[in-house]
All heavy atoms as TSV, in Angstrom:
chain	resi	resn	atom	element	x	y	z
A	1	MET	N	N	13.423	17.336	-15.300
A	1	MET	CA	C	13.052	16.568	-14.140
A	1	MET	C	C	11.542	16.620	-13.956
A	1	MET	O	O	10.941	17.656	-14.163
A	1	MET	CB	C	13.713	17.180	-12.909
A	1	MET	CG	C	14.764	16.291	-12.316
A	1	MET	SD	S	15.319	16.902	-10.734
A	1	MET	CE	C	16.973	17.339	-11.155
A	2	GLY	N	N	10.970	15.522	-13.526
A	2	GLY	CA	C	9.535	15.464	-13.279
A	2	GLY	C	C	9.192	15.884	-11.860
A	2	GLY	O	O	10.045	16.301	-11.095
A	3	ALA	N	N	7.939	15.773	-11.545
A	3	ALA	CA	C	7.476	16.109	-10.199
A	3	ALA	C	C	7.956	15.054	-9.200
A	3	ALA	O	O	8.180	13.901	-9.553
A	3	ALA	CB	C	5.952	16.178	-10.188
A	4	ALA	N	N	8.118	15.466	-7.965
A	4	ALA	CA	C	8.557	14.540	-6.908
A	4	ALA	C	C	7.498	13.469	-6.660
A	4	ALA	O	O	6.301	13.729	-6.756
A	4	ALA	CB	C	8.821	15.313	-5.633
A	5	ASP	N	N	7.938	12.262	-6.362
A	5	ASP	CA	C	7.039	11.138	-6.085
A	5	ASP	C	C	6.764	11.098	-4.573
A	5	ASP	O	O	7.393	10.360	-3.823
A	5	ASP	CB	C	7.676	9.834	-6.560
A	5	ASP	CG	C	6.702	8.678	-6.562
A	5	ASP	OD1	O	5.683	8.761	-5.848
A	5	ASP	OD2	O	6.968	7.699	-7.271
A	6	LEU	N	N	5.833	11.941	-4.135
A	6	LEU	CA	C	5.551	12.094	-2.705
A	6	LEU	C	C	4.938	10.840	-2.094
A	6	LEU	O	O	5.235	10.502	-0.939
A	6	LEU	CB	C	4.635	13.298	-2.480
A	6	LEU	CG	C	5.213	14.634	-2.966
A	6	LEU	CD1	C	4.198	15.748	-2.772
A	6	LEU	CD2	C	6.517	14.950	-2.269
A	7	ASP	N	N	4.099	10.123	-2.841
A	7	ASP	CA	C	3.481	8.897	-2.307
A	7	ASP	C	C	4.548	7.854	-1.987
A	7	ASP	O	O	4.505	7.200	-0.949
A	7	ASP	CB	C	2.468	8.322	-3.297
A	7	ASP	CG	C	1.236	9.197	-3.450
A	7	ASP	OD1	O	0.922	9.950	-2.504
A	7	ASP	OD2	O	0.597	9.122	-4.511
A	8	ARG	N	N	5.491	7.714	-2.872
A	8	ARG	CA	C	6.561	6.727	-2.675
A	8	ARG	C	C	7.455	7.101	-1.487
A	8	ARG	O	O	7.872	6.256	-0.706
A	8	ARG	CB	C	7.375	6.646	-3.947
A	8	ARG	CG	C	8.060	5.364	-4.109
A	8	ARG	CD	C	8.534	5.209	-5.517
A	8	ARG	NE	N	9.637	4.280	-5.455
A	8	ARG	CZ	C	10.474	4.042	-6.380
A	8	ARG	NH1	N	10.378	4.673	-7.514
A	8	ARG	NH2	N	11.424	3.183	-6.213
A	9	THR	N	N	7.729	8.398	-1.361
A	9	THR	CA	C	8.553	8.863	-0.246
A	9	THR	C	C	7.819	8.653	1.074
A	9	THR	O	O	8.413	8.192	2.057
A	9	THR	CB	C	8.915	10.345	-0.438
A	9	THR	OG1	O	9.609	10.485	-1.683
A	9	THR	CG2	C	9.798	10.843	0.691
A	10	ALA	N	N	6.519	8.947	1.120
A	10	ALA	CA	C	5.733	8.734	2.340
A	10	ALA	C	C	5.681	7.250	2.692
A	10	ALA	O	O	5.789	6.886	3.868
A	10	ALA	CB	C	4.321	9.297	2.163
A	11	ALA	N	N	5.553	6.384	1.693
A	11	ALA	CA	C	5.528	4.936	1.946
A	11	ALA	C	C	6.853	4.477	2.551
A	11	ALA	O	O	6.881	3.656	3.474
A	11	ALA	CB	C	5.233	4.175	0.652
A	12	MET	N	N	7.967	5.014	2.051
A	12	MET	CA	C	9.279	4.671	2.601
A	12	MET	C	C	9.369	5.103	4.063
A	12	MET	O	O	9.829	4.347	4.927
A	12	MET	CB	C	10.387	5.361	1.809
A	12	MET	CG	C	11.770	5.139	2.408
A	12	MET	SD	S	13.038	6.218	1.725
A	12	MET	CE	C	12.555	7.808	2.386
A	13	MET	N	N	8.896	6.312	4.362
A	13	MET	CA	C	8.956	6.806	5.740
A	13	MET	C	C	8.068	5.960	6.660
A	13	MET	O	O	8.433	5.713	7.807
A	13	MET	CB	C	8.546	8.276	5.799
A	13	MET	CG	C	9.549	9.198	5.128
A	13	MET	SD	S	11.205	9.126	5.854
A	13	MET	CE	C	10.932	10.048	7.366
A	14	ARG	N	N	6.928	5.487	6.160
A	14	ARG	CA	C	6.059	4.625	6.974
A	14	ARG	C	C	6.742	3.296	7.290
A	14	ARG	O	O	6.580	2.752	8.371
A	14	ARG	CB	C	4.728	4.389	6.274
A	14	ARG	CG	C	3.831	5.582	6.330
A	14	ARG	CD	C	2.436	5.277	5.777
A	14	ARG	NE	N	1.692	6.512	5.718
A	14	ARG	CZ	C	1.644	7.321	4.662
A	14	ARG	NH1	N	2.285	7.012	3.561
A	14	ARG	NH2	N	0.961	8.438	4.704
A	15	ARG	N	N	7.516	2.771	6.334
A	15	ARG	CA	C	8.270	1.528	6.580
A	15	ARG	C	C	9.395	1.765	7.584
A	15	ARG	O	O	9.667	0.920	8.432
A	15	ARG	CB	C	8.845	0.979	5.272
A	15	ARG	CG	C	7.805	0.342	4.376
A	15	ARG	CD	C	8.430	-0.437	3.216
A	15	ARG	NE	N	9.356	0.345	2.423
A	15	ARG	CZ	C	9.039	1.104	1.371
A	15	ARG	NH1	N	7.781	1.181	0.971
A	15	ARG	NH2	N	9.953	1.758	0.694
A	16	LEU	N	N	10.058	2.905	7.482
A	16	LEU	CA	C	11.176	3.204	8.383
A	16	LEU	C	C	10.726	3.577	9.788
A	16	LEU	O	O	11.444	3.333	10.754
A	16	LEU	CB	C	12.017	4.357	7.809
A	16	LEU	CG	C	12.793	4.050	6.544
A	16	LEU	CD1	C	13.404	5.327	5.981
A	16	LEU	CD2	C	13.866	3.008	6.820
A	17	HIS	N	N	9.547	4.189	9.893
A	17	HIS	CA	C	9.045	4.688	11.177
A	17	HIS	C	C	7.607	4.229	11.400
A	17	HIS	O	O	6.683	5.046	11.447
A	17	HIS	CB	C	9.126	6.215	11.213
A	17	HIS	CG	C	10.505	6.744	10.979
A	17	HIS	ND1	N	11.480	6.697	11.950
A	17	HIS	CD2	C	11.090	7.300	9.893
A	17	HIS	CE1	C	12.592	7.220	11.469
A	17	HIS	NE2	N	12.381	7.585	10.224
A	18	PRO	N	N	7.383	2.911	11.541
A	18	PRO	CA	C	6.010	2.412	11.709
A	18	PRO	C	C	5.348	2.995	12.967
A	18	PRO	O	O	6.002	3.177	13.988
A	18	PRO	CB	C	6.186	0.897	11.819
A	18	PRO	CG	C	7.605	0.673	12.169
A	18	PRO	CD	C	8.378	1.845	11.656
A	19	GLY	N	N	4.076	3.297	12.838
A	19	GLY	CA	C	3.313	3.821	13.965
A	19	GLY	C	C	3.492	5.311	14.202
A	19	GLY	O	O	2.852	5.876	15.077
A	20	ARG	N	N	4.348	5.959	13.438
A	20	ARG	CA	C	4.577	7.397	13.600
A	20	ARG	C	C	3.707	8.182	12.641
A	20	ARG	O	O	3.295	7.691	11.602
A	20	ARG	CB	C	6.042	7.754	13.314
A	20	ARG	CG	C	7.034	7.126	14.240
A	20	ARG	CD	C	6.909	7.749	15.624
A	20	ARG	NE	N	7.900	7.233	16.529
A	20	ARG	CZ	C	8.886	7.949	17.015
A	20	ARG	NH1	N	9.017	9.208	16.698
A	20	ARG	NH2	N	9.737	7.405	17.844
A	21	GLU	N	N	3.430	9.417	12.992
A	21	GLU	CA	C	2.678	10.315	12.112
A	21	GLU	C	C	3.591	10.747	10.969
A	21	GLU	O	O	4.720	11.186	11.198
A	21	GLU	CB	C	2.212	11.539	12.893
A	21	GLU	CG	C	1.453	12.531	12.059
A	21	GLU	CD	C	1.039	13.756	12.852
A	21	GLU	OE1	O	0.975	13.671	14.092
A	21	GLU	OE2	O	0.798	14.779	12.210
A	22	ILE	N	N	3.119	10.604	9.745
A	22	ILE	CA	C	3.871	11.004	8.563
A	22	ILE	C	C	3.109	12.138	7.895
A	22	ILE	O	O	1.914	12.018	7.634
A	22	ILE	CB	C	4.023	9.826	7.563
A	22	ILE	CG1	C	4.653	8.606	8.227
A	22	ILE	CG2	C	4.811	10.266	6.337
A	22	ILE	CD1	C	6.051	8.779	8.728
A	23	GLY	N	N	3.779	13.233	7.642
A	23	GLY	CA	C	3.119	14.367	7.014
A	23	GLY	C	C	4.039	15.038	6.018
A	23	GLY	O	O	5.230	14.754	5.951
A	24	GLN	N	N	3.476	15.908	5.230
A	24	GLN	CA	C	4.234	16.645	4.231
A	24	GLN	C	C	4.415	18.070	4.735
A	24	GLN	O	O	3.537	18.637	5.373
A	24	GLN	CB	C	3.449	16.661	2.924
A	24	GLN	CG	C	4.200	17.266	1.785
A	24	GLN	CD	C	3.414	17.168	0.492
A	24	GLN	OE1	O	2.554	16.316	0.352
A	24	GLN	NE2	N	3.697	18.040	-0.436
A	25	CYS	N	N	5.582	18.639	4.477
A	25	CYS	CA	C	5.835	20.010	4.906
A	25	CYS	C	C	6.487	20.789	3.782
A	25	CYS	O	O	6.905	20.220	2.773
A	25	CYS	CB	C	6.722	20.029	6.158
A	25	CYS	SG	S	8.400	19.450	5.870
A	26	GLU	N	N	6.570	22.073	3.961
A	26	GLU	CA	C	7.287	22.921	3.018
A	26	GLU	C	C	8.774	22.645	3.172
A	26	GLU	O	O	9.189	21.916	4.064
A	26	GLU	CB	C	6.980	24.396	3.324
A	26	GLU	CG	C	5.520	24.763	3.171
A	26	GLU	CD	C	5.028	24.599	1.738
A	26	GLU	OE1	O	5.771	24.963	0.804
A	26	GLU	OE2	O	3.913	24.119	1.549
A	27	GLY	N	N	9.578	23.232	2.346
A	27	GLY	CA	C	11.021	23.060	2.421
A	27	GLY	C	C	11.579	23.489	3.775
A	27	GLY	O	O	10.903	24.136	4.569
A	28	SER	N	N	12.809	23.105	4.028
A	28	SER	CA	C	13.462	23.486	5.279
A	28	SER	C	C	14.839	24.043	4.960
A	28	SER	O	O	15.356	23.876	3.856
A	28	SER	CB	C	13.595	22.267	6.197
A	28	SER	OG	O	14.464	21.316	5.632
A	29	SER	N	N	15.429	24.694	5.947
A	29	SER	CA	C	16.796	25.170	5.769
A	29	SER	C	C	17.743	23.983	5.906
A	29	SER	O	O	17.373	22.933	6.440
A	29	SER	CB	C	17.131	26.222	6.828
A	29	SER	OG	O	17.223	25.610	8.104
A	30	LEU	N	N	18.945	24.145	5.424
A	30	LEU	CA	C	19.928	23.074	5.522
A	30	LEU	C	C	20.153	22.688	6.985
A	30	LEU	O	O	20.180	21.518	7.326
A	30	LEU	CB	C	21.243	23.491	4.867
A	30	LEU	CG	C	22.375	22.471	4.912
A	30	LEU	CD1	C	21.943	21.165	4.236
A	30	LEU	CD2	C	23.619	23.028	4.261
A	31	ARG	N	N	20.280	23.669	7.886
A	31	ARG	CA	C	20.504	23.370	9.302
A	31	ARG	C	C	19.348	22.572	9.887
A	31	ARG	O	O	19.557	21.573	10.559
A	31	ARG	CB	C	20.700	24.641	10.117
A	31	ARG	CG	C	20.850	24.324	11.595
A	31	ARG	CD	C	21.229	25.503	12.432
A	31	ARG	NE	N	21.156	25.350	13.845
A	31	ARG	CZ	C	21.552	24.342	14.589
A	31	ARG	NH1	N	22.042	23.282	14.044
A	31	ARG	NH2	N	21.454	24.350	15.894
A	32	ASP	N	N	18.124	22.971	9.627
A	32	ASP	CA	C	16.968	22.240	10.164
A	32	ASP	C	C	16.841	20.861	9.533
A	32	ASP	O	O	16.413	19.921	10.186
A	32	ASP	CB	C	15.676	23.030	9.936
A	32	ASP	CG	C	15.581	24.259	10.831
A	32	ASP	OD1	O	16.322	24.328	11.843
A	32	ASP	OD2	O	14.787	25.152	10.507
A	33	GLY	N	N	17.225	20.722	8.276
A	33	GLY	CA	C	17.155	19.427	7.615
A	33	GLY	C	C	18.193	18.448	8.130
A	33	GLY	O	O	17.938	17.256	8.251
A	34	VAL	N	N	19.381	18.964	8.462
A	34	VAL	CA	C	20.462	18.111	8.964
A	34	VAL	C	C	20.295	17.836	10.451
A	34	VAL	O	O	20.585	16.748	10.929
A	34	VAL	CB	C	21.838	18.764	8.676
A	34	VAL	CG1	C	22.960	17.968	9.318
A	34	VAL	CG2	C	22.064	18.876	7.177
A	35	TYR	N	N	19.825	18.827	11.189
A	35	TYR	CA	C	19.625	18.705	12.636
A	35	TYR	C	C	18.173	19.017	12.986
A	35	TYR	O	O	17.878	20.054	13.574
A	35	TYR	CB	C	20.557	19.670	13.387
A	35	TYR	CG	C	22.017	19.438	13.101
A	35	TYR	CD1	C	22.733	20.304	12.285
A	35	TYR	CD2	C	22.665	18.331	13.639
A	35	TYR	CE1	C	24.075	20.079	12.022
A	35	TYR	CE2	C	24.007	18.101	13.382
A	35	TYR	CZ	C	24.703	18.975	12.570
A	35	TYR	OH	O	26.025	18.744	12.309
A	36	PRO	N	N	17.238	18.118	12.618
A	36	PRO	CA	C	15.820	18.394	12.900
A	36	PRO	C	C	15.543	18.333	14.402
A	36	PRO	O	O	16.331	17.764	15.163
A	36	PRO	CB	C	15.090	17.267	12.163
A	36	PRO	CG	C	16.078	16.153	12.115
A	36	PRO	CD	C	17.426	16.810	11.998
A	37	PRO	N	N	14.415	18.893	14.828
A	37	PRO	CA	C	14.041	18.811	16.235
A	37	PRO	C	C	13.935	17.345	16.680
A	37	PRO	O	O	13.665	16.456	15.870
A	37	PRO	CB	C	12.664	19.484	16.288
A	37	PRO	CG	C	12.566	20.289	15.041
A	37	PRO	CD	C	13.422	19.615	14.031
A	38	GLU	N	N	14.147	17.098	17.958
A	38	GLU	CA	C	14.046	15.747	18.525
A	38	GLU	C	C	12.710	15.112	18.127
A	38	GLU	O	O	11.665	15.747	18.206
A	38	GLU	CB	C	14.139	15.819	20.053
A	38	GLU	CG	C	14.154	14.482	20.741
A	38	GLU	CD	C	15.458	13.726	20.539
A	38	GLU	OE1	O	16.508	14.364	20.366
A	38	GLU	OE2	O	15.403	12.489	20.547
A	39	GLY	N	N	12.752	13.868	17.653
A	39	GLY	CA	C	11.542	13.150	17.272
A	39	GLY	C	C	11.061	13.431	15.854
A	39	GLY	O	O	9.997	12.974	15.451
A	40	THR	N	N	11.842	14.189	15.078
A	40	THR	CA	C	11.457	14.544	13.714
A	40	THR	C	C	12.482	13.974	12.733
A	40	THR	O	O	13.673	13.987	13.007
A	40	THR	CB	C	11.410	16.079	13.546
A	40	THR	OG1	O	10.454	16.605	14.457
A	40	THR	CG2	C	11.040	16.487	12.135
A	41	ALA	N	N	12.002	13.475	11.604
A	41	ALA	CA	C	12.881	13.001	10.533
A	41	ALA	C	C	12.384	13.585	9.222
A	41	ALA	O	O	11.180	13.712	9.014
A	41	ALA	CB	C	12.858	11.480	10.457
A	42	TYR	N	N	13.286	13.950	8.346
A	42	TYR	CA	C	12.933	14.489	7.043
A	42	TYR	C	C	13.396	13.535	5.951
A	42	TYR	O	O	14.389	12.825	6.109
A	42	TYR	CB	C	13.612	15.845	6.802
A	42	TYR	CG	C	13.120	16.957	7.680
A	42	TYR	CD1	C	13.984	17.619	8.541
A	42	TYR	CD2	C	11.805	17.363	7.636
A	42	TYR	CE1	C	13.540	18.652	9.344
A	42	TYR	CE2	C	11.340	18.393	8.437
A	42	TYR	CZ	C	12.224	19.042	9.280
A	42	TYR	OH	O	11.774	20.054	10.064
A	43	ALA	N	N	12.685	13.533	4.847
A	43	ALA	CA	C	13.097	12.774	3.664
A	43	ALA	C	C	12.848	13.653	2.451
A	43	ALA	O	O	11.835	14.340	2.369
A	43	ALA	CB	C	12.295	11.484	3.539
A	44	ALA	N	N	13.763	13.637	1.510
A	44	ALA	CA	C	13.589	14.394	0.273
A	44	ALA	C	C	13.013	13.457	-0.782
A	44	ALA	O	O	13.456	12.325	-0.937
A	44	ALA	CB	C	14.929	14.932	-0.193
A	45	ALA	N	N	12.006	13.925	-1.473
A	45	ALA	CA	C	11.370	13.128	-2.525
A	45	ALA	C	C	12.118	13.361	-3.828
A	45	ALA	O	O	12.313	14.481	-4.243
A	45	ALA	CB	C	9.906	13.519	-2.672
A	46	ARG	N	N	12.519	12.277	-4.458
A	46	ARG	CA	C	13.187	12.413	-5.744
A	46	ARG	C	C	12.120	12.484	-6.835
A	46	ARG	O	O	10.997	12.018	-6.656
A	46	ARG	CB	C	14.148	11.284	-5.995
A	46	ARG	CG	C	13.428	9.995	-6.240
A	46	ARG	CD	C	14.385	8.915	-6.622
A	46	ARG	NE	N	13.558	7.748	-6.936
A	46	ARG	CZ	C	14.009	6.598	-7.269
A	46	ARG	NH1	N	15.274	6.416	-7.316
A	46	ARG	NH2	N	13.210	5.621	-7.546
A	47	PRO	N	N	12.481	13.022	-7.985
A	47	PRO	CA	C	11.508	13.085	-9.090
A	47	PRO	C	C	11.063	11.679	-9.501
A	47	PRO	O	O	11.852	10.730	-9.476
A	47	PRO	CB	C	12.298	13.748	-10.223
A	47	PRO	CG	C	13.384	14.503	-9.536
A	47	PRO	CD	C	13.717	13.695	-8.324
A	48	ALA	N	N	9.811	11.547	-9.848
A	48	ALA	CA	C	9.256	10.254	-10.276
A	48	ALA	C	C	9.979	9.765	-11.528
A	48	ALA	O	O	10.335	10.548	-12.397
A	48	ALA	CB	C	7.765	10.409	-10.561
A	49	GLY	N	N	10.238	8.453	-11.575
A	49	GLY	CA	C	10.821	7.854	-12.755
A	49	GLY	C	C	12.317	8.020	-12.907
A	49	GLY	O	O	12.892	7.611	-13.888
A	50	ARG	N	N	12.998	8.599	-11.941
A	50	ARG	CA	C	14.451	8.753	-12.020
A	50	ARG	C	C	15.103	7.518	-11.451
A	50	ARG	O	O	14.602	6.920	-10.522
A	50	ARG	CB	C	14.903	10.003	-11.248
A	50	ARG	CG	C	14.298	11.283	-11.771
A	50	ARG	CD	C	14.829	11.683	-13.087
A	50	ARG	NE	N	16.235	12.056	-12.908
A	50	ARG	CZ	C	16.995	12.522	-13.850
A	50	ARG	NH1	N	16.511	12.674	-15.055
A	50	ARG	NH2	N	18.231	12.839	-13.627
A	51	GLY	N	N	16.256	7.114	-11.945
A	51	GLY	CA	C	16.991	5.914	-11.550
A	51	GLY	C	C	16.981	5.608	-10.076
A	51	GLY	O	O	16.167	6.088	-9.339
A	52	GLY	N	N	17.891	4.774	-9.640
A	52	GLY	CA	C	17.962	4.391	-8.243
A	52	GLY	C	C	17.608	2.939	-8.051
A	52	GLY	O	O	17.144	2.266	-8.959
A	53	HIS	N	N	17.849	2.442	-6.888
A	53	HIS	CA	C	17.579	1.036	-6.571
A	53	HIS	C	C	16.118	0.831	-6.218
A	53	HIS	O	O	15.477	1.700	-5.674
A	53	HIS	CB	C	18.465	0.590	-5.399
A	53	HIS	CG	C	19.906	0.717	-5.702
A	53	HIS	ND1	N	20.555	-0.126	-6.562
A	53	HIS	CD2	C	20.826	1.615	-5.293
A	53	HIS	CE1	C	21.825	0.236	-6.651
A	53	HIS	NE2	N	22.006	1.293	-5.885
A	54	ARG	N	N	15.619	-0.337	-6.492
A	54	ARG	CA	C	14.223	-0.664	-6.166
A	54	ARG	C	C	14.178	-1.883	-5.319
A	54	ARG	O	O	14.899	-2.749	-5.347
A	54	ARG	CB	C	13.433	-0.902	-7.437
A	54	ARG	CG	C	13.360	0.380	-8.214
A	54	ARG	CD	C	12.274	0.259	-9.264
A	54	ARG	NE	N	12.319	1.480	-10.009
A	54	ARG	CZ	C	11.353	2.361	-10.005
A	54	ARG	NH1	N	10.275	2.176	-9.350
A	54	ARG	NH2	N	11.445	3.450	-10.697
């Protein structure tokens, strides 16, 4: 597996949440990832060049 495509993931989050602050963070626990604090959304970056829809 290659490195995660963080730029692409950030671009997706900007499209989904326009006008919101988008930042990168360290990993999270499963509980925090599934139930983030109010006003927070997480996205996992997939490795660059791996399949999926475009």
